[in-house]
C-alpha positions in Angstrom: 6.0 -8.5 11.9 4.1 -9.2 15.1 2.0 -7.3 17.6 2.1 -7.6 21.3 -1.3 -6.1 22.1 -4.5 -4.8 20.5 -3.7 -1.2 21.7 -0.2 -0.9 20.4 3.3 -2.3 20.8 4.6 -2.5 24.4 7.5 -0.5 25.7 9.8 -2.0 28.3 7.7 -2.7 31.3 10.1 -1.5 33.9 10.3 1.9 32.3 6.6 2.2 31.7 5.7 1.1 35.2 8.1 3.6 36.8 6.8 6.3 34.5 3.2 5.5 35.1 3.4 5.2 38.9 5.7 8.1 39.6 4.5 10.4 36.9 7.8 11.6 35.7 10.1 11.1 32.7 11.9 7.7 32.7 15.1 9.5 32.0 14.6 12.5 34.3 15.1 12.8 38.1 12.7 10.8 40.2 10.3 12.8 42.3 7.6 11.6 44.7 4.0 11.6 43.4 2.0 14.7 44.1 -0.7 12.7 45.7 1.5 10.3 47.7 0.6 9.6 51.3 2.8 11.8 53.6 4.1 10.2 56.8 6.2 7.5 58.3 5.8 4.1 56.7 4.0 1.5 58.9 6.1 -1.3 60.3 6.3 -4.5 58.3 7.4 -7.9 59.3 10.9 -8.7 58.1 11.3 -11.3 55.4 14.6 -13.1 55.0 16.3 -12.1 51.8 17.4 -14.8 49.4 20.6 -14.7 47.3 20.0 -13.3 43.9 20.3 -15.9 41.1 20.6 -15.5 37.5 17.4 -16.4 35.8 17.3 -18.9 33.0 17.2 -17.4 29.5 15.7 -18.7 26.2 19.1 -18.4 24.7 20.4 -20.9 27.2 18.6 -23.6 25.3 20.2 -25.2 22.3 18.7 -24.0 18.9 16.1 -26.5 17.8 15.0 -27.5 21.3 11.2 -27.9 21.3 9.8 -25.7 24.0 6.1 -26.0 23.2 3.7 -28.2 21.2 0.0 -28.3 20.4 -2.5 -30.2 18.2 -5.0 -28.5 16.0 -8.1 -30.7 16.3 -11.1 -28.3 16.2 -13.5 -26.9 13.6 -12.5 -29.6 11.1 -8.8 -28.7 11.0 -6.0 -31.1 12.1 -2.3 -30.6 12.3 0.4 -29.8 14.8 2.4 -26.8 16.0 5.9 -27.0 17.4 7.8 -24.0 18.9 11.5 -24.3 19.1 14.3 -22.3 20.6 16.4 -20.5 18.1 19.4 -19.4 20.2 18.0 -15.9 21.0 16.1 -14.3 23.8 13.9 -12.3 21.4 11.7 -15.1 20.0 11.6 -18.6 18.6 10.9 -20.7 15.5 7.5 -22.0 14.7 6.8 -25.2 12.7 3.3 -26.0 11.5 3.1 -29.7 10.6 0.5 -31.5 8.5 -2.1 -28.8 8.5 -5.3 -30.1 6.8 -7.1 -28.8 5.0 -4.4 -26.4 3.7 -4.6 -22.9 5.1 -6.8 -20.7 2.9 -5.4 -17.5 1.5 -5.2 -14.7 4.1 -5.0 -17.0 7.1 -2.6 -16.0 9.9 -1.2 -17.4 13.1 -1.5 -15.9 16.6 -0.3 -17.1 20.0 -2.9 -16.0 22.5 -2.8 -15.8 26.3 -6.3 -17.1 26.7 -7.2 -20.8 26.8 -8.4 -22.7 23.7 -11.9 -22.8 25.2 -12.3 -19.0 24.7 -14.8 -17.7 22.1 -13.8 -15.9 19.0 -14.7 -12.6 20.5 -12.7 -13.2 23.6 -9.7 -14.3 21.6 -9.9 -11.1 19.6 -9.5 -9.2 22.9 -6.9 -11.5 24.5 -3.2 -10.4 24.8 -1.2 -12.0 22.0 1.8 -12.3 19.7 0.5 -12.1 16.1 2.1 -12.6 12.8 1.1 -10.0 10.2 2.4 -12.2 7.4 -0.1 -14.6 6.0 0.4 -18.3 6.2 1.5 -20.1 3.1 -1.0 -22.6 1.5 1.1 -25.6 2.4 0.6 -28.3 5.1 4.1 -27.9 6.4 5.8 -24.5 7.0 8.4 -23.0 9.3 9.0 -19.3 10.3 10.4 -17.3 13.1 8.4 -15.2 15.6 8.8 -12.3 16.0 9.8 -11.3 12.5 13.0 -9.6 11.5 13.3 -6.0 12.8 10.7 -6.5 15.5 11.8 -5.6 19.1 11.3 -9.0 20.6 9.7 -10.2 23.7 9.4 -8.2 26.9 9.8 -11.3 29.1 12.2 -14.3 29.4 9.2 -16.6 29.6 6.6 -16.8 26.9 4.8 -19.8 28.5 1.8 -17.6 29.3 0.8 -18.0 25.7 -1.8 -20.7 26.1 -3.3 -21.2 22.7 -2.2 -21.1 19.1 -4.9 -19.7 16.8 -5.2 -19.8 13.0 -7.3 -16.8 11.9 -9.3 -16.2 8.7 -9.1 -12.6 7.5 -12.2 -10.4 7.8 -14.3 -10.0 4.7 -12.6 -7.8 2.2 -9.3 -7.7 4.2 -6.0 -9.4 3.1 -5.3 -10.5 6.7 -6.5 -10.0 10.2 -8.7 -11.3 13.0 -11.9 -12.3 11.2 -13.0 -15.7 12.4 -11.2 -18.6 14.1 -10.2 -21.4 11.7 -8.6 -23.6 14.4 -7.1 -23.6 17.8 -4.4 -25.7 19.5 -3.8 -25.7 23.3 -0.1 -25.2 23.9 1.9 -27.4 26.3 5.2 -25.7 27.3 8.3 -27.5 28.3 10.5 -24.9 29.8 12.5 -24.8 33.0 11.1 -22.7 35.9 12.0 -19.3 34.6 11.5 -17.6 37.9 12.7 -20.0 40.5 11.9 -19.3 44.1 9.3 -16.6 43.5 7.2 -16.4 46.6 4.9 -13.4 47.5 3.9 -12.5 51.1 1.7 -9.5 51.8 3.5 -7.5 54.4 0.6 -5.1 54.8 -0.2 -1.5 53.8 2.3 1.3 54.0 3.3 4.5 52.2 3.5 3.7 48.5 1.4 0.5 48.7 -2.1 1.1 50.1 -4.1 -0.8 47.5 -6.5 -3.7 48.0 -5.3 -7.3 47.7 -7.2 -10.4 46.8 -5.9 -13.9 47.8 -6.2 -17.2 46.1 -7.6 -20.4 47.6 -4.1 -21.1 49.1 -4.1 -17.8 50.9 -1.3 -16.2 48.7 -1.8 -12.8 47.1 -3.4 -13.2 43.6 -4.2 -9.6 42.5 -3.4 -6.0 43.7 -5.5 -2.9 42.9 -3.2 0.0 42.7 -4.1 3.0 44.9 -3.5 6.6 44.2 0.0 7.6 45.5 1.4 4.0 45.2 5.0 3.7 44.0 7.0 0.9 42.3 9.2 0.6 45.4 6.3 0.5 47.8 4.4 -2.2 45.8 7.4 -4.5 45.4 8.5 -4.0 49.0 5.0 -4.8 50.3 5.1 -8.3 48.6 8.8 -8.9 49.1 9.6 -9.1 45.3 11.6 -7.2 42.8 10.6 -5.0 39.8 11.8 -7.8 37.6 9.4 -10.2 39.4 6.5 -7.8 38.9 7.3 -7.5 35.2 7.4 -11.3 34.9 4.0 -11.6 36.6 2.5 -9.0 34.3 4.0 -9.5 30.8 0.8 -8.1 29.1 0.4 -5.0 31.4 1.6 -1.6 32.0 1.7 0.0 28.5 1.8 3.7 27.9 -1.9 3.6 27.2 -2.8 2.4 30.7 -3.2 4.6 33.8 -1.7 2.7 36.6 -3.9 4.2 39.4 -6.9 1.8 39.9 -5.2 -0.8 37.7 -5.4 -4.4 38.9 -2.0 -6.1 38.8 -1.5 -9.8 38.6 0.4 -11.5 41.4 -0.3 -15.1 40.5 2.0 -17.4 38.6 -1.0 -19.2 37.0 -2.7 -16.0 35.7 0.2 -14.4 33.8 -1.2 -12.7 30.7 -4.8 -13.0 31.8 -6.5 -9.6 32.1 -9.0 -9.7 35.0 
């Protein structure tokens, strides 16, 4: 079994985003937000539309294809992790190789969105995929993530998981996020899973009146949602689709988040990082 966030398992992002922004049932008729700005949308510069292409999928890769690797070389622990495609879109296989010293009783593995330089406290708060099953006390072991019966990933691209973390259980607990035993920075070898994604800020209009920050290259990096914004307004403002917005925010938009005043990521490099 695996978790996808500290606050609870994620629902499908598209449904949650629509529900949170619009304020209606995902299965019911769509109505405009009560506090939406009323009036005619402001003119925006036209952006040439590109032909829609089918995105790559994890299941396109042959089972056994190595998609990520990392070396445990911190805190006196050595060894290697390999992540392999398993023919599905819902997860992958993980191999731990040559772990030394052997994992103590109650240790567990987590894939965390934060970099390996993060502190224990920061890693405890980072978005992650976590195995609730303890590691075996052997140097070499293989298992699937997520486990059987779990709902799978909410993204076609898990490369925003930057660090593999081996955790020791808290005192008195059989398993959990007690202290970090070792970390390994993950290097992913996946094709571009969102080819051609480019964002251009077309300016404020009804349904997208929030504040934008830009990166050093001048492209939008974050967007702070304003009251009355809509999914259609936000995606139209930046010339992207809902699927693009989901891909950029694989860790966001759960049922426990209020979308108004939420900061949404718009940067490829910051996927999974909560600002």
